[in-house]
PDB file of N, CA, C and O in Angstrom, chain B, residues numbered from 101:
ATOM      1  N   SER B 101       0.823  -1.183   0.000  1.00  0.00           N
ATOM      2  CA  SER B 101       0.000   0.000   0.000  1.00  0.00           C
ATOM      3  C   SER B 101       0.864   1.242   0.000  1.00  0.00           C
ATOM      4  O   SER B 101       1.973   1.241   0.535  1.00  0.00           O
ATOM      5  N   ASP B 102       0.353   2.295  -0.600  1.00  0.00           N
ATOM      6  CA  ASP B 102       1.033   3.584  -0.609  1.00  0.00           C
ATOM      7  C   ASP B 102       0.277   4.536   0.295  1.00  0.00           C
ATOM      8  O   ASP B 102      -0.954   4.554   0.294  1.00  0.00           O
ATOM      9  N   TYR B 103       1.007   5.329   1.068  1.00  0.00           N
ATOM     10  CA  TYR B 103       0.403   6.290   1.989  1.00  0.00           C
ATOM     11  C   TYR B 103       1.072   7.634   1.822  1.00  0.00           C
ATOM     12  O   TYR B 103       2.263   7.716   1.519  1.00  0.00           O
ATOM     13  N   TYR B 104       0.316   8.665   2.017  1.00  0.00           N
ATOM     14  CA  TYR B 104       0.867  10.012   2.104  1.00  0.00           C
ATOM     15  C   TYR B 104       0.307  10.636   3.365  1.00  0.00           C
ATOM     16  O   TYR B 104      -0.891  10.542   3.631  1.00  0.00           O
ATOM     17  N   PHE B 105       1.151  11.260   4.129  1.00  0.00           N
ATOM     18  CA  PHE B 105       0.690  11.915   5.337  1.00  0.00           C
ATOM     19  C   PHE B 105       1.376  13.258   5.430  1.00  0.00           C
ATOM     20  O   PHE B 105       2.604  13.333   5.377  1.00  0.00           O
ATOM     21  N   GLY B 106       0.605  14.317   5.567  1.00  0.00           N
ATOM     22  CA  GLY B 106       1.156  15.649   5.725  1.00  0.00           C
ATOM     23  C   GLY B 106       0.818  16.168   7.108  1.00  0.00           C
ATOM     24  O   GLY B 106      -0.306  15.999   7.578  1.00  0.00           O
ATOM     25  N   VAL B 107       1.766  16.787   7.751  1.00  0.00           N
ATOM     26  CA  VAL B 107       1.553  17.335   9.085  1.00  0.00           C
ATOM     27  C   VAL B 107       1.776  18.835   9.009  1.00  0.00           C
ATOM     28  O   VAL B 107       2.781  19.282   8.458  1.00  0.00           O
ATOM     29  N   THR B 108       0.863  19.610   9.549  1.00  0.00           N
ATOM     30  CA  THR B 108       1.041  21.055   9.554  1.00  0.00           C
ATOM     31  C   THR B 108       2.142  21.441  10.520  1.00  0.00           C
ATOM     32  O   THR B 108       2.532  20.643  11.373  1.00  0.00           O
ATOM     33  N   SER B 109       2.637  22.635  10.394  1.00  0.00           N
ATOM     34  CA  SER B 109       3.722  23.087  11.267  1.00  0.00           C
ATOM     35  C   SER B 109       3.278  23.140  12.730  1.00  0.00           C
ATOM     36  O   SER B 109       4.120  23.119  13.629  1.00  0.00           O
ATOM     37  N   LEU B 110       1.973  23.208  12.980  1.00  0.00           N
ATOM     38  CA  LEU B 110       1.489  23.213  14.360  1.00  0.00           C
ATOM     39  C   LEU B 110       1.740  21.884  15.055  1.00  0.00           C
ATOM     40  O   LEU B 110       1.832  21.830  16.281  1.00  0.00           O
ATOM     41  N   LEU B 111       1.851  20.815  14.280  1.00  0.00           N
ATOM     42  CA  LEU B 111       2.004  19.489  14.866  1.00  0.00           C
ATOM     43  C   LEU B 111       3.425  18.944  14.756  1.00  0.00           C
ATOM     44  O   LEU B 111       3.700  17.866  15.283  1.00  0.00           O
ATOM     45  N   ASN B 112       4.320  19.641  14.101  1.00  0.00           N
ATOM     46  CA  ASN B 112       5.661  19.115  13.856  1.00  0.00           C
ATOM     47  C   ASN B 112       6.429  18.776  15.127  1.00  0.00           C
ATOM     48  O   ASN B 112       7.232  17.844  15.119  1.00  0.00           O
ATOM     49  N   ASP B 113       6.210  19.495  16.200  1.00  0.00           N
ATOM     50  CA  ASP B 113       6.954  19.266  17.432  1.00  0.00           C
ATOM     51  C   ASP B 113       6.171  18.437  18.442  1.00  0.00           C
ATOM     52  O   ASP B 113       6.571  18.337  19.602  1.00  0.00           O
ATOM     53  N   SER B 114       5.076  17.851  18.021  1.00  0.00           N
ATOM     54  CA  SER B 114       4.225  17.127  18.947  1.00  0.00           C
ATOM     55  C   SER B 114       4.717  15.699  19.134  1.00  0.00           C
ATOM     56  O   SER B 114       4.685  14.891  18.206  1.00  0.00           O
ATOM     57  N   PHE B 115       5.175  15.399  20.355  1.00  0.00           N
ATOM     58  CA  PHE B 115       5.638  14.054  20.667  1.00  0.00           C
ATOM     59  C   PHE B 115       4.500  13.040  20.547  1.00  0.00           C
ATOM     60  O   PHE B 115       4.698  11.938  20.037  1.00  0.00           O
ATOM     61  N   LEU B 116       3.315  13.415  21.017  1.00  0.00           N
ATOM     62  CA  LEU B 116       2.176  12.496  20.955  1.00  0.00           C
ATOM     63  C   LEU B 116       1.786  12.179  19.523  1.00  0.00           C
ATOM     64  O   LEU B 116       1.432  11.041  19.212  1.00  0.00           O
ATOM     65  N   THR B 117       1.847  13.170  18.652  1.00  0.00           N
ATOM     66  CA  THR B 117       1.534  12.940  17.238  1.00  0.00           C
ATOM     67  C   THR B 117       2.557  11.988  16.625  1.00  0.00           C
ATOM     68  O   THR B 117       2.183  11.050  15.920  1.00  0.00           O
ATOM     69  N   ALA B 118       3.832  12.219  16.883  1.00  0.00           N
ATOM     70  CA  ALA B 118       4.884  11.348  16.344  1.00  0.00           C
ATOM     71  C   ALA B 118       4.721   9.924  16.853  1.00  0.00           C
ATOM     72  O   ALA B 118       4.868   8.971  16.088  1.00  0.00           O
ATOM     73  N   LYS B 119       4.419   9.772  18.138  1.00  0.00           N
ATOM     74  CA  LYS B 119       4.237   8.439  18.721  1.00  0.00           C
ATOM     75  C   LYS B 119       3.050   7.726  18.086  1.00  0.00           C
ATOM     76  O   LYS B 119       3.133   6.535  17.786  1.00  0.00           O
ATOM     77  N   ALA B 120       1.942   8.442  17.878  1.00  0.00           N
ATOM     78  CA  ALA B 120       0.753   7.847  17.268  1.00  0.00           C
ATOM     79  C   ALA B 120       1.025   7.432  15.823  1.00  0.00           C
ATOM     80  O   ALA B 120       0.574   6.373  15.387  1.00  0.00           O
ATOM     81  N   LEU B 121       1.763   8.263  15.079  1.00  0.00           N
ATOM     82  CA  LEU B 121       2.072   7.922  13.689  1.00  0.00           C
ATOM     83  C   LEU B 121       2.995   6.713  13.607  1.00  0.00           C
ATOM     84  O   LEU B 121       2.803   5.840  12.761  1.00  0.00           O
ATOM     85  N   ARG B 122       3.992   6.660  14.478  1.00  0.00           N
ATOM     86  CA  ARG B 122       4.877   5.492  14.477  1.00  0.00           C
ATOM     87  C   ARG B 122       4.094   4.224  14.754  1.00  0.00           C
ATOM     88  O   ARG B 122       4.324   3.196  14.117  1.00  0.00           O
ATOM     89  N   SER B 123       3.178   4.290  15.693  1.00  0.00           N
ATOM     90  CA  SER B 123       2.359   3.138  16.027  1.00  0.00           C
ATOM     91  C   SER B 123       1.459   2.742  14.854  1.00  0.00           C
ATOM     92  O   SER B 123       1.338   1.560  14.532  1.00  0.00           O
ATOM     93  N   ALA B 124       0.834   3.728  14.223  1.00  0.00           N
ATOM     94  CA  ALA B 124      -0.085   3.455  13.116  1.00  0.00           C
ATOM     95  C   ALA B 124       0.614   2.819  11.928  1.00  0.00           C
ATOM     96  O   ALA B 124       0.035   1.963  11.258  1.00  0.00           O
ATOM     97  N   PHE B 125       1.847   3.223  11.657  1.00  0.00           N
ATOM     98  CA  PHE B 125       2.576   2.709  10.501  1.00  0.00           C
ATOM     99  C   PHE B 125       3.578   1.618  10.857  1.00  0.00           C
ATOM    100  O   PHE B 125       4.337   1.176   9.994  1.00  0.00           O
ATOM    101  N   GLY B 126       3.596   1.171  12.123  1.00  0.00           N
ATOM    102  CA  GLY B 126       4.447   0.063  12.521  1.00  0.00           C
ATOM    103  C   GLY B 126       5.922   0.396  12.554  1.00  0.00           C
ATOM    104  O   GLY B 126       6.750  -0.497  12.376  1.00  0.00           O
ATOM    105  N   GLU B 127       6.277   1.640  12.773  1.00  0.00           N
ATOM    106  CA  GLU B 127       7.676   2.050  12.808  1.00  0.00           C
ATOM    107  C   GLU B 127       8.168   2.043  14.244  1.00  0.00           C
ATOM    108  O   GLU B 127       7.455   2.465  15.155  1.00  0.00           O
ATOM    109  N   SER B 128       9.382   1.565  14.445  1.00  0.00           N
ATOM    110  CA  SER B 128       9.936   1.555  15.792  1.00  0.00           C
ATOM    111  C   SER B 128      10.379   2.963  16.188  1.00  0.00           C
ATOM    112  O   SER B 128      10.750   3.770  15.336  1.00  0.00           O
ATOM    113  N   ALA B 129      10.336   3.243  17.480  1.00  0.00           N
ATOM    114  CA  ALA B 129      10.667   4.580  17.977  1.00  0.00           C
ATOM    115  C   ALA B 129      12.120   4.953  17.707  1.00  0.00           C
ATOM    116  O   ALA B 129      12.421   6.138  17.560  1.00  0.00           O
ATOM    117  N   GLY B 130      13.018   3.998  17.638  1.00  0.00           N
ATOM    118  CA  GLY B 130      14.426   4.295  17.422  1.00  0.00           C
ATOM    119  C   GLY B 130      14.816   4.391  15.959  1.00  0.00           C
ATOM    120  O   GLY B 130      15.941   4.784  15.648  1.00  0.00           O
ATOM    121  N   GLY B 131      13.919   4.043  15.059  1.00  0.00           N
ATOM    122  CA  GLY B 131      14.243   4.033  13.642  1.00  0.00           C
ATOM    123  C   GLY B 131      14.005   5.374  12.978  1.00  0.00           C
ATOM    124  O   GLY B 131      13.240   6.203  13.471  1.00  0.00           O
ATOM    125  N   THR B 132      14.667   5.573  11.863  1.00  0.00           N
ATOM    126  CA  THR B 132      14.477   6.773  11.073  1.00  0.00           C
ATOM    127  C   THR B 132      14.139   6.360   9.655  1.00  0.00           C
ATOM    128  O   THR B 132      14.861   5.573   9.042  1.00  0.00           O
ATOM    129  N   LEU B 133      13.058   6.880   9.140  1.00  0.00           N
ATOM    130  CA  LEU B 133      12.646   6.587   7.776  1.00  0.00           C
ATOM    131  C   LEU B 133      12.939   7.799   6.918  1.00  0.00           C
ATOM    132  O   LEU B 133      12.454   8.893   7.207  1.00  0.00           O
ATOM    133  N   LEU B 134      13.718   7.625   5.874  1.00  0.00           N
ATOM    134  CA  LEU B 134      14.071   8.713   4.977  1.00  0.00           C
ATOM    135  C   LEU B 134      13.314   8.557   3.668  1.00  0.00           C
ATOM    136  O   LEU B 134      13.040   7.442   3.222  1.00  0.00           O
ATOM    137  N   TYR B 135      12.980   9.690   3.060  1.00  0.00           N
ATOM    138  CA  TYR B 135      12.279   9.704   1.789  1.00  0.00           C
ATOM    139  C   TYR B 135      13.082  10.506   0.773  1.00  0.00           C
ATOM    140  O   TYR B 135      13.749  11.479   1.124  1.00  0.00           O
ATOM    141  N   LEU B 136      13.013  10.094  -0.474  1.00  0.00           N
ATOM    142  CA  LEU B 136      13.521  10.891  -1.571  1.00  0.00           C
ATOM    143  C   LEU B 136      12.350  11.745  -2.049  1.00  0.00           C
ATOM    144  O   LEU B 136      11.262  11.225  -2.300  1.00  0.00           O
ATOM    145  N   ARG B 137      12.567  13.035  -2.175  1.00  0.00           N
ATOM    146  CA  ARG B 137      11.477  13.942  -2.553  1.00  0.00           C
ATOM    147  C   ARG B 137      11.660  14.385  -3.995  1.00  0.00           C
ATOM    148  O   ARG B 137      12.675  14.988  -4.344  1.00  0.00           O
ATOM    149  N   LEU B 138      10.672  14.083  -4.833  1.00  0.00           N
ATOM    150  CA  LEU B 138      10.657  14.550  -6.211  1.00  0.00           C
ATOM    151  C   LEU B 138       9.874  15.860  -6.211  1.00  0.00           C
ATOM    152  O   LEU B 138       8.682  15.870  -5.904  1.00  0.00           O
ATOM    153  N   GLU B 139      10.533  16.956  -6.551  1.00  0.00           N
ATOM    154  CA  GLU B 139       9.944  18.286  -6.383  1.00  0.00           C
ATOM    155  C   GLU B 139       9.571  18.942  -7.706  1.00  0.00           C
ATOM    156  O   GLU B 139       9.950  18.500  -8.790  1.00  0.00           O
ATOM    157  N   ASP B 140       8.806  20.021  -7.555  1.00  0.00           N
ATOM    158  CA  ASP B 140       8.402  20.896  -8.667  1.00  0.00           C
ATOM    159  C   ASP B 140       7.649  20.145  -9.759  1.00  0.00           C
ATOM    160  O   ASP B 140       7.863  20.374 -10.950  1.00  0.00           O
ATOM    161  N   ILE B 141       6.778  19.259  -9.342  1.00  0.00           N
ATOM    162  CA  ILE B 141       5.934  18.527 -10.287  1.00  0.00           C
ATOM    163  C   ILE B 141       4.680  19.356 -10.509  1.00  0.00           C
ATOM    164  O   ILE B 141       4.046  19.809  -9.556  1.00  0.00           O
ATOM    165  N   SER B 142       4.330  19.548 -11.760  1.00  0.00           N
ATOM    166  CA  SER B 142       3.146  20.338 -12.091  1.00  0.00           C
ATOM    167  C   SER B 142       2.371  19.637 -13.199  1.00  0.00           C
ATOM    168  O   SER B 142       2.851  18.652 -13.760  1.00  0.00           O
ATOM    169  N   PRO B 143       1.184  20.130 -13.518  1.00  0.00           N
ATOM    170  CA  PRO B 143       0.446  19.564 -14.649  1.00  0.00           C
ATOM    171  C   PRO B 143       1.212  19.685 -15.962  1.00  0.00           C
ATOM    172  O   PRO B 143       0.878  19.012 -16.937  1.00  0.00           O
ATOM    173  N   MET B 144       2.229  20.530 -15.994  1.00  0.00           N
ATOM    174  CA  MET B 144       3.035  20.693 -17.204  1.00  0.00           C
ATOM    175  C   MET B 144       4.206  19.706 -17.259  1.00  0.00           C
ATOM    176  O   MET B 144       4.908  19.643 -18.268  1.00  0.00           O
ATOM    177  N   SER B 145       4.421  18.942 -16.194  1.00  0.00           N
ATOM    178  CA  SER B 145       5.527  17.976 -16.146  1.00  0.00           C
ATOM    179  C   SER B 145       5.281  16.834 -17.128  1.00  0.00           C
ATOM    180  O   SER B 145       4.141  16.509 -17.460  1.00  0.00           O
ATOM    181  N   ASP B 146       6.363  16.243 -17.575  1.00  0.00           N
ATOM    182  CA  ASP B 146       6.281  15.093 -18.482  1.00  0.00           C
ATOM    183  C   ASP B 146       5.849  13.868 -17.680  1.00  0.00           C
ATOM    184  O   ASP B 146       6.622  13.334 -16.884  1.00  0.00           O
ATOM    185  N   GLU B 147       4.614  13.429 -17.894  1.00  0.00           N
ATOM    186  CA  GLU B 147       4.086  12.328 -17.090  1.00  0.00           C
ATOM    187  C   GLU B 147       4.816  11.007 -17.332  1.00  0.00           C
ATOM    188  O   GLU B 147       4.861  10.162 -16.438  1.00  0.00           O
ATOM    189  N   THR B 148       5.383  10.815 -18.507  1.00  0.00           N
ATOM    190  CA  THR B 148       6.132   9.585 -18.788  1.00  0.00           C
ATOM    191  C   THR B 148       7.398   9.532 -17.937  1.00  0.00           C
ATOM    192  O   THR B 148       7.707   8.500 -17.341  1.00  0.00           O
ATOM    193  N   LEU B 149       8.127  10.642 -17.881  1.00  0.00           N
ATOM    194  CA  LEU B 149       9.351  10.687 -17.068  1.00  0.00           C
ATOM    195  C   LEU B 149       9.023  10.551 -15.581  1.00  0.00           C
ATOM    196  O   LEU B 149       9.744   9.879 -14.843  1.00  0.00           O
ATOM    197  N   LEU B 150       7.944  11.183 -15.147  1.00  0.00           N
ATOM    198  CA  LEU B 150       7.533  11.086 -13.750  1.00  0.00           C
ATOM    199  C   LEU B 150       7.173   9.649 -13.396  1.00  0.00           C
ATOM    200  O   LEU B 150       7.574   9.144 -12.347  1.00  0.00           O
ATOM    201  N   TYR B 151       6.420   8.993 -14.267  1.00  0.00           N
ATOM    202  CA  TYR B 151       6.061   7.594 -14.029  1.00  0.00           C
ATOM    203  C   TYR B 151       7.305   6.708 -13.982  1.00  0.00           C
ATOM    204  O   TYR B 151       7.420   5.845 -13.111  1.00  0.00           O
ATOM    205  N   GLU B 152       8.226   6.916 -14.906  1.00  0.00           N
ATOM    206  CA  GLU B 152       9.455   6.110 -14.937  1.00  0.00           C
ATOM    207  C   GLU B 152      10.272   6.296 -13.654  1.00  0.00           C
ATOM    208  O   GLU B 152      10.806   5.329 -13.111  1.00  0.00           O
ATOM    209  N   ALA B 153      10.369   7.534 -13.173  1.00  0.00           N
ATOM    210  CA  ALA B 153      11.110   7.793 -11.942  1.00  0.00           C
ATOM    211  C   ALA B 153      10.427   7.103 -10.765  1.00  0.00           C
ATOM    212  O   ALA B 153      11.096   6.468  -9.949  1.00  0.00           O
ATOM    213  N   GLY B 154       9.106   7.220 -10.668  1.00  0.00           N
ATOM    214  CA  GLY B 154       8.362   6.569  -9.586  1.00  0.00           C
ATOM    215  C   GLY B 154       8.461   5.061  -9.638  1.00  0.00           C
ATOM    216  O   GLY B 154       8.635   4.412  -8.607  1.00  0.00           O
ATOM    217  N   ALA B 155       8.350   4.496 -10.832  1.00  0.00           N
ATOM    218  CA  ALA B 155       8.444   3.041 -10.990  1.00  0.00           C
ATOM    219  C   ALA B 155       9.831   2.533 -10.598  1.00  0.00           C
ATOM    220  O   ALA B 155       9.957   1.487  -9.963  1.00  0.00           O
ATOM    221  N   TYR B 156      10.875   3.283 -10.981  1.00  0.00           N
ATOM    222  CA  TYR B 156      12.249   2.922 -10.636  1.00  0.00           C
ATOM    223  C   TYR B 156      12.426   2.885  -9.114  1.00  0.00           C
ATOM    224  O   TYR B 156      12.965   1.922  -8.570  1.00  0.00           O
ATOM    225  N   LEU B 157      11.972   3.934  -8.440  1.00  0.00           N
ATOM    226  CA  LEU B 157      12.115   4.006  -6.992  1.00  0.00           C
ATOM    227  C   LEU B 157      11.264   2.939  -6.293  1.00  0.00           C
ATOM    228  O   LEU B 157      11.718   2.296  -5.347  1.00  0.00           O
ATOM    229  N   HIS B 158      10.042   2.760  -6.762  1.00  0.00           N
ATOM    230  CA  HIS B 158       9.143   1.766  -6.166  1.00  0.00           C
ATOM    231  C   HIS B 158       9.715   0.350  -6.300  1.00  0.00           C
ATOM    232  O   HIS B 158       9.676  -0.433  -5.352  1.00  0.00           O
ATOM    233  N   LYS B 159      10.237   0.037  -7.465  1.00  0.00           N
ATOM    234  CA  LYS B 159      10.802  -1.297  -7.721  1.00  0.00           C
ATOM    235  C   LYS B 159      11.961  -1.603  -6.773  1.00  0.00           C
ATOM    236  O   LYS B 159      12.178  -2.756  -6.399  1.00  0.00           O
ATOM    237  N   ARG B 160      12.700  -0.563  -6.390  1.00  0.00           N
ATOM    238  CA  ARG B 160      13.857  -0.738  -5.500  1.00  0.00           C
ATOM    239  C   ARG B 160      13.526  -0.473  -4.036  1.00  0.00           C
ATOM    240  O   ARG B 160      14.416  -0.396  -3.190  1.00  0.00           O
ATOM    241  N   HIS B 161      12.221  -0.334  -3.749  1.00  0.00           N
ATOM    242  CA  HIS B 161      11.731  -0.127  -2.375  1.00  0.00           C
ATOM    243  C   HIS B 161      12.343   1.117  -1.727  1.00  0.00           C
ATOM    244  O   HIS B 161      12.674   1.114  -0.541  1.00  0.00           O
ATOM    245  N   ILE B 162      12.488   2.179  -2.522  1.00  0.00           N
ATOM    246  CA  ILE B 162      12.984   3.457  -2.023  1.00  0.00           C
ATOM    247  C   ILE B 162      11.774   4.345  -1.756  1.00  0.00           C
ATOM    248  O   ILE B 162      11.067   4.719  -2.692  1.00  0.00           O
ATOM    249  N   PRO B 163      11.524   4.687  -0.489  1.00  0.00           N
ATOM    250  CA  PRO B 163      10.372   5.553  -0.187  1.00  0.00           C
ATOM    251  C   PRO B 163      10.559   6.938  -0.815  1.00  0.00           C
ATOM    252  O   PRO B 163      11.649   7.510  -0.769  1.00  0.00           O
ATOM    253  N   PHE B 164       9.484   7.465  -1.400  1.00  0.00           N
ATOM    254  CA  PHE B 164       9.579   8.783  -2.016  1.00  0.00           C
ATOM    255  C   PHE B 164       8.284   9.555  -1.858  1.00  0.00           C
ATOM    256  O   PHE B 164       7.216   8.990  -1.619  1.00  0.00           O
ATOM    257  N   MET B 165       8.415  10.870  -1.999  1.00  0.00           N
ATOM    258  CA  MET B 165       7.275  11.778  -1.942  1.00  0.00           C
ATOM    259  C   MET B 165       7.256  12.596  -3.221  1.00  0.00           C
ATOM    260  O   MET B 165       8.287  12.797  -3.862  1.00  0.00           O
ATOM    261  N   LEU B 166       6.085  13.058  -3.579  1.00  0.00           N
ATOM    262  CA  LEU B 166       5.935  13.931  -4.734  1.00  0.00           C
ATOM    263  C   LEU B 166       5.507  15.307  -4.241  1.00  0.00           C
ATOM    264  O   LEU B 166       4.502  15.431  -3.541  1.00  0.00           O
ATOM    265  N   ALA B 167       6.260  16.337  -4.600  1.00  0.00           N
ATOM    266  CA  ALA B 167       5.912  17.710  -4.237  1.00  0.00           C
ATOM    267  C   ALA B 167       5.326  18.384  -5.476  1.00  0.00           C
ATOM    268  O   ALA B 167       6.037  18.674  -6.438  1.00  0.00           O
ATOM    269  N   VAL B 168       4.031  18.623  -5.434  1.00  0.00           N
ATOM    270  CA  VAL B 168       3.313  19.153  -6.592  1.00  0.00           C
ATOM    271  C   VAL B 168       3.120  20.659  -6.430  1.00  0.00           C
ATOM    272  O   VAL B 168       2.755  21.143  -5.358  1.00  0.00           O
ATOM    273  N   ILE B 169       3.374  21.390  -7.519  1.00  0.00           N
ATOM    274  CA  ILE B 169       3.181  22.836  -7.514  1.00  0.00           C
ATOM    275  C   ILE B 169       2.042  23.185  -8.470  1.00  0.00           C
ATOM    276  O   ILE B 169       1.803  22.459  -9.434  1.00  0.00           O
ATOM    277  N   PRO B 170       1.345  24.278  -8.216  1.00  0.00           N
ATOM    278  CA  PRO B 170       0.238  24.660  -9.105  1.00  0.00           C
ATOM    279  C   PRO B 170       0.743  25.351 -10.371  1.00  0.00           C
ATOM    280  O   PRO B 170       1.883  25.809 -10.449  1.00  0.00           O
ATOM    281  N   VAL B 171      -0.135  25.405 -11.340  1.00  0.00           N
ATOM    282  CA  VAL B 171       0.107  26.179 -12.542  1.00  0.00           C
ATOM    283  C   VAL B 171      -0.951  27.270 -12.573  1.00  0.00           C
ATOM    284  O   VAL B 171      -2.148  26.989 -12.513  1.00  0.00           O
ATOM    285  N   TYR B 172      -0.501  28.517 -12.667  1.00  0.00           N
ATOM    286  CA  TYR B 172      -1.434  29.641 -12.688  1.00  0.00           C
ATOM    287  C   TYR B 172      -1.789  29.973 -14.133  1.00  0.00           C
ATOM    288  O   TYR B 172      -0.926  30.303 -14.946  1.00  0.00           O
ATOM    289  N   LEU B 173      -3.068  29.877 -14.426  1.00  0.00           N
ATOM    290  CA  LEU B 173      -3.517  30.195 -15.768  1.00  0.00           C
ATOM    291  C   LEU B 173      -3.676  31.694 -15.967  1.00  0.00           C
ATOM    292  O   LEU B 173      -3.491  32.199 -17.075  1.00  0.00           O
ATOM    293  N   ASN B 174      -4.014  32.399 -14.912  1.00  0.00           N
ATOM    294  CA  ASN B 174      -4.150  33.846 -14.961  1.00  0.00           C
ATOM    295  C   ASN B 174      -3.452  34.426 -13.733  1.00  0.00           C
ATOM    296  O   ASN B 174      -4.054  34.507 -12.662  1.00  0.00           O
ATOM    297  N   PRO B 175      -2.182  34.831 -13.878  1.00  0.00           N
ATOM    298  CA  PRO B 175      -1.409  35.307 -12.729  1.00  0.00           C
ATOM    299  C   PRO B 175      -2.042  36.503 -12.006  1.00  0.00           C
ATOM    300  O   PRO B 175      -1.742  36.731 -10.834  1.00  0.00           O
ATOM    301  N   GLU B 176      -2.895  37.256 -12.666  1.00  0.00           N
ATOM    302  CA  GLU B 176      -3.512  38.415 -12.025  1.00  0.00           C
ATOM    303  C   GLU B 176      -4.564  38.019 -10.996  1.00  0.00           C
ATOM    304  O   GLU B 176      -4.920  38.828 -10.139  1.00  0.00           O
ATOM    305  N   ASN B 177      -5.059  36.810 -11.063  1.00  0.00           N
ATOM    306  CA  ASN B 177      -6.079  36.331 -10.118  1.00  0.00           C
ATOM    307  C   ASN B 177      -5.435  35.471  -9.072  1.00  0.00           C
ATOM    308  O   ASN B 177      -6.117  34.967  -8.180  1.00  0.00           O
TER     309      ASN B 177
END
């Protein structure tokens, strides 16, 4: 299964939140999980290259996140 979880800055320092998330995802308290972050993805990105990058990382069991940015159609609004 794939999961995405975002925490607001209000919760970043919350020990109880971190403990609950570790429990929910089966992570030990002493472990550290690192992610590779693919950034600046937009509707204008090449979806074939994005899929290939994701498939490569997934096949090798490398955890990753996608950082998506908006595209403004009318910058004045």
